[in-house]
N, C-alpha and C positions, 0 to 999 in steps of 0.2 A: 740263256733263258732263265735259269735259276737265279742269277744275279738281278735280272729285270723284275722277277717276281718278288725277291727280297726288298728291292728298292721301292716297289709299290706298296708293299706291306709297311715299310718304314714311313713313307709319305702319308699313307693313310693314318697311321698311328700319330704322326705329327700333327695332322689336320684335326684329329679328334682332340688332342691336347690343347690346341689353339681354341677350338670351339668351346671346350671346357673352361678355359681361362676367360673367354669373352662372356660366357654365361654368368649372369649375376648370382652370387651366393645367397643363402638364406639370410633374412635380417637378424640383427643381434638380439639376444634374449631380452635386453632392457628396452626394446622399442616402444612398449606400451606407456612408459613413463613420459618421454617427451611428446608422444602423440597425444595423450590425455591432457597434458599441460597446455599444449597449443590449442586443443579443442576447447578447453575451459577458458583460455584467454580470449578466443574468438567469441564465445557465447557471452561471457561477462562484458566485453567491450560492446558488443551488439546491444545487450540489455541497457547499458548506461547511455548509449546513443539514442535509442528508440524510445526508452521510457521518459515521459514528461517529468521535468524536475519538480520536486515537492518543497514547499516553503513551510517554516515553522516560526511562530511568533509567541512569546510568553508574557503573560500579565501576572503581577504578584499581588496577593492579598494577605494582610497581616491581622491576626486576631489580638485585640487590645482588651485587657481587663479594666474594669472600672475600680473606683477607690475601694470597694468592698470585696473584691475578688482577688485571690492570690494568683501569681503568674503561672503556677503549675496548672491551674484550671484553664487558663487561656490556651496552654499547649495542648491539653486534652481536647478542648473544643476545636482546635484547629485540625487535629486528626479526624474529628468526626465530621467537620465541614468539607474536608477533602473527599470523604467518601460519598457525600450527597451532591458534590459539584457536578457529576454526570448523571444525576437522577432525572426522572421524567419531569418532576415538578420544576427543578432548576432550569432544564433545557427548554421547557415551555415558556418560561419567562424570558430566556435569551433568544428565542426563535426570531421574534419580529426584528430585533436589531441585527441579528446575524444575517438575516436574508435568505436562509436555506432551511429545508425541512428538518424536523426533529430527528428523523432517521439518519440523514446526513450528518447532522450535528452531533450525534452519538458517536459516530465513527471517526469524527475529525477533531475531537477534543479530548484531553486527559488532564488529570489533576494530580499533583505529586506534593508531598510534604516531607519534612524531616523530623525525626523524633526529638531533635535538640533545639528546634526553633518553631515558634507559632506562625510560620509563614507558609502560605499555600501557593504553588506555581501552577497556573492554568495555561496550558499550551494548545493553541489551535494550529491545525495543519490544513494545507490547501495547495492547489497548483497555482494559485494567485497570491502574491505577498500581501496584498490589501485585504483580501478575504480571510487569510490566516490571522491577521491582526484584529479584524472585526470579530471573528469568532471568539478569540481569547478575551477581548474586552467585553463582549456581550455576555459571556458566561461569568466573568468575574463581577460584573455589575448585578446580574441576576442573583449570584450567590450572596453578595453583600446585602441586597435588598431583602431577600428572604430570611437571612440569618439575623438581621438587625430588627426585624419585627419581634423577635423573642429575646432581644437584648436586655429588657427589663428583668425577665425571669432568669436569664442565664448569667447575667453580669458580664458578658463578653460581646463585643461587637466587631465586625470585620470592616477594615478600612482599606481602601486601594492604595497599595504601596508604590506600585510602579505600573504605568499603563503600557501595553504592548504597541509596538510600532511596526510597520511593514519592513520585513527583512530584505536585504540586498543579495544575499547569497543563499542558494538552495541547501536544505538540510540533507536532501537525498545524495548518495554517493555519485561522484562524476564517473565519466567513462573510463579514465585511467584507473581509478580505484576499483570500479566493477571488474575491469579486465584483470587487475592483479588478484582480486579475490577469486575470480573464476579460474585463474592459472593456478592458484594454490589449491583450490578444490579438485581441479583436474589432476594435478600432480599427486595429490593424496590418493585419489581413486586408482591412478596408475600404479602408485607404490603398493596399495593394498592388493591389486591384481597380481603384481610381481611376487608378493609374499605368499599369496594363496596358490599360485600355479605350480611351484615346485612341490608343494605338499601333494597335490593331486597326481603329479608324475610319480612321486615316490610311492603313492598308494597303489598305483597301477603296476609299478615294477614288483612290489611286494606280492600283489595278486598273481602276477604272472610267474614269480618265482615259487609261490606256493602250488600253483597248477603243475609246474614242472617238477617240483619235488614229489607230488602225488602220482605222477605218471610212471608206469613200470619201465625199468631200464631196458634199453634196447641193446641187444648184443651185436657186435660187429664181427663179421667172419671175413676171412680173406677169400677173395674171389679166385677160383681155380679153373683153368680151362677144361673144357669137356674132352672126353676121349676121342671124339670124332675130330675135334679141332687138333688134338695132339697127333693124330694119325695123319691128318692132311699136312701138317707141318713137317713130318718126317719124309713123306713122298716128295714134297717140294725140295727138301735138302738132298734127297737121293738123285733127283732129276739134275739138280745143279752139278 
């Protein structure tokens, strides 16, 4: 009987060990890094696929001085004209040719210039390649007309250097690029989480240690049998 009971106990222990082996263990501590990277990859790829592509077309205008004006003056006027390229008066001139409202035109055009060159780059953006080119050319022509009205007084006139054409490739990032950017951003967030989590655990351990240090010491005493128990034990031995 004793052997059977021992065998049942050993079988029960072996079954417990097998069940513990089959049970999945806790995930590794670095699991947030790949999880966040995959989540960012999925989000960036979905953004690149669902978002409509955006096109950009650029028209160039150059400031040309007359015979009585120094080239440095033309460079300064180019900087000034670049600032008024997106003003309300210039956009009002460009609106009929662009075919969109002034409010939309203000959000879909930008002007840039270089401190070393009297050239102004006017870029139009739109979901349609032809509309992007029309926006850039309309604003460039309006800027040239409005500035040339004062050319006799300034000694500088704006000339169209290069006309914008409809682009063939979108300027917005494609789905693979958006996915790569999303994956990098997700991996960065996962790494920051991993860096912040041990610090929190360390603070909790320090707080627990401080509480334990402030608690009064507990004395341990050996447990001794009572007198009644000792007497019962003697009676049993005498009966035997």
